[in-house]
N, C-alpha and C positions, 0 to 999 in steps of 0.2 A: 313594799309600797304602802304608804299611808292613805287610807280612804275614809272619807267623811260619810256619815249617814244622816240624812235629813230626819229630824224628829217627826214621828207620826202625827203629832198634834198640828203640824203645819198643814196637814191635808184634811183636817176636820171641816165638815160642812162645805165642801167645795160645790159650787153651783153646777148642777146637771151632771154630776159624776158619781152615780150610785154603784159603781162596779166593785166587785170583791177583788182584793189584791191577791196576787200569787207571787211566790218568790222561789228562786233556786240559787244555789251557790255554784259559781264557776271559777275556774283558775284565773288569777289576775295576770298570768304570764310573767310573774316576777317572784314566784315561790309562795304566794299567798292565795287568798280567796276573795271574791267579790260577791255580794248579794245583788242579784238582778231581779227587777220587778217586771211582771207582764200581766196583761188582762187576758182572760180566757173565758169568753162568753158564748152561749149557744150550745146546741147539742154536741156531745163529745163524739158522736158518730157522724156528724155533718162534715161535708167537705170544708176545708179550711180557707178562710180569707185572712191573709197576713197583712197587717197594716203597720208600716214602719214610718216613724216620724223623723224629722231632721232637726236642724239648728234654729233657735235654741228652745224648741218646744218639747213636749213629752206626750204620753198617751192621752192626756186630757184633750189634745187636738182632735181626737177621733170620737168624742162623746156624742156628736150629732149623727155620726155614720153607723156606729155599732148597733143601735137598736133596729135600724132599717135592714142591715145585713142579717142580723139574727132572726128577724121576723120572716126572712126568706128561707130559713132553715140552715143557715151557714154557721159554722163554728168560727168565731172571730178571735184571733190572737193579735195583741198589740203590745209589743215590748217597750220598755223604757231603755234607751241606750245607756250604757255606762256613762256616768257623769250627769244624768238627766232624770227628771221625775223622781220616782221612789227608788231608783237604783242607786247603788253606792257611787260615790264621787271621789276618785283618786285626787289627791290634793295638789299635785304638781303637774304643770303643763307637760313636762317631759314624760309623764306616765302614759300619755295618750299618743296614738298614731293611727293613721288610716288602717294599717294592717291589723293593729290590735282590735280596733272596732269590729272589723270583719271576723276575726277569730273569736272574739267574745260572743258575738251574735250566732256564729256557727255552732259554738258549744251549746248555747241555750236552745236553739231551734232544731239542730240536727241531733245532738247527743242526748239532750234531756227531753225535749218535746217530740222528737222523731216525726217532724211534719212530713206529710205526704198529701197528694191530691190538693195542692195548695194554689190558690190564686193570689199572686203577690201584688200589693199596691204600695208604691213608694213615692214620696214627695221630698224634695230637698235632699238632705243627706240620707234619708231613708232609701232613696234611689241609689245613691253612690255606694252604699253598703249593701243594700238588698240585691242589687243587680250582680254584685260580685258573688253573693251567695247563690243566686240562680245559676251563674256560670260555673260555680264550683260543683254543684250537684243538680243539674237541670232536670233529672228524672223525678225530683220531688215536686216539681212545679207544673201545674196544668195550664196556667195562663199568667200573663204579665199585664198590669195596668200601671201606667206611669203618668205623673202630673208634676209639672214645674220642677224638673230634676234633670239629671244627665249622668253620663259616665265618661267624664273628660279624661283624655290622655295627656293633655298639655300641648298637643300639636296645633290646636286652634287657640287664638288669643281670647282671653276672658272678656266679658262685657265691662264697660266702664262702671256700670252699676255694681257689678260684683267686686271690682277693685276697690271702689269706695267703701263697700261693706267690709271687705277684708281689712282695709286700713283702719276703719273705725274699731273693729273688734280687737285689733292688736294695740291700738294707741289711745283709745278713749279712757279717761280716768274713771268714768262711770259707765257701767254696762247694765242698763235697766231691762231685764229680760221681758217682762210683761209689756213694757212700752215698745220694745223692738217688735214683738209679735203684732201688737196693735198697728205699728207703722207699716208692717208688711201685709196687712189685710186691707181690702178695699172698703170694708165697713168699719165703723167705729165700735170697738169692743167696749163692753160694760166694765165698770170698775171691778165688779166681782170676777169677771173673766180675766182681766189683767192681773188681778191678785192671785188667781189660780196658776197663772204662768210664772209668777214670782215665787209661789209657795215652795218649790224644791230648793230654793236658794236663800237660806236665812241671812247670809251675808256674802261678801265677795270671796271669801275663802272657798266657797262651794262652787265657784264659777270657772275653775281652771279648764274644765273640759269644754264649756261653752265658749270661753275666750279663744281657745287654740283651734277649734274646729275649722274656721274658714281658711286658716293657713295650710290645711291639708289638701285643699282642692288643687289638683295638678294644673299648673299654668305654663309648664315647659317640659320638654322631653327629658330633662335632667331630674325631674321629680322622682322621689323614691317609689311612687305608685305607678309610674309610667309602664313598666313591663307588665305588672299585674293587670292593669286596666286594658292594655293592648291584648293580652291573652284572654281576658274576659270577653272583649268584643269579638274575638275569633270564635268563641263558643256561641255568643248571641247571634252571630251571623249565620249560624246553622240551626237556630231555634225555630222550629216550625209550628209549635203550638200557638194559640191565639195571643196576640199582643195588641193592646189598645192604648192610644194616647188621648189624654183629656187635659191638656194644658189650658191655663186661664189666659184671658186677654189683657190683664192688667198687672203682669209681672215683668218688670224690666230686667230682672236678674236672669231669667231663663227664656227670654224672648227668642224664638226660633229654635228652641231646644228639642222640639218634637221631631224635627226633620231627620236627624240621624236614625232615630228609632223607626220611623215610617219607611225610610229608604233602604236601610241595611239589614233589618231583621225579617226573615221570610214570613214569620207568623203575623207580622203587621200588615202584610199586603192584603188589600181588599177589605180591611176592617173599617167599621164606621167611626173613625177618629172624630173627636169633638173638641171644639174650642168652647171652654166654659166662660160665658159672657158675665161680666161683673165680678169676676174672681181675681183677687190679688195673689201674692205669692203663697199665702196660707189659704189656699182654696177651700180647705176643710172648714175654716171659720166662715168664709163668705158663702159657700155653696155646698156645704157638707151633705145635706139631704139630697141634692141633685147628683153629687158624685156617687153616693151610696146607691141610689136608684140606678144610675148608669152601670155600676159594677154588677148589680143584681141582673139587669137586663143582658149584659155581656155574658155572664155566666150561663144564663138560661138559653141564650142563642148559640152557645158554642159547647154543647154537651160533648163529653169525651166518648 
């Protein structure tokens, strides 16, 4: 597997991103290795808050949330998915799959970082991948917080907004990452912020993972991920530790997506689920401080 590595100089002087990089090598599942980047902030003996990003963002998405979570005494881990951020980027679309993303993150988080006592937060593909990890080893997770995400099996039809997005990702001649994140936010991002989202991708050869990602969302029961996601739901339907939904009100892609979590997972029953007002799909950009404060309050109110 050929993988590209974004030059470090692309990440010089990013706005509001003072965090030290951490790297580990994992198996690429094709006989080679990939270097994966993650942030690891706060006290090493603190309970972990795992922040997982989605498409087409990277750990920069969490820059507003990390200081607030660390100030509450938490250890915050925020990985860059393979193909994104400072992580290596396999160059061919065929190098990627939903299953491989799950396996890559499992090796990082379970085998290398050995996470325990973890509050998971996932948005977009961070949820689709992270919830599979929760289902694989639920004993590692103390709580779940989800926002603007899902764990689709393909049994329910996708929204028109998602279909339009998937078609754009596969067919557009230009795939402007920073502009896409800006368009998915309810607020207008600054030029510096847009540039930070573009930073991992010096040119289109680095965007194979970003391009192919939307096609992996299951939209029918014949999807390769159908059985795995159905099995994951069976585990989540028995998950009794606290679960919180904080979906935003201005995201057409995941509108109504909180309902399955609130109705099917035991740990979500009776929790103070919140609709984040004024938040777009990238709620971390629009209301990051509010979401981080909400996570802190949720952890404090649900001690183990």
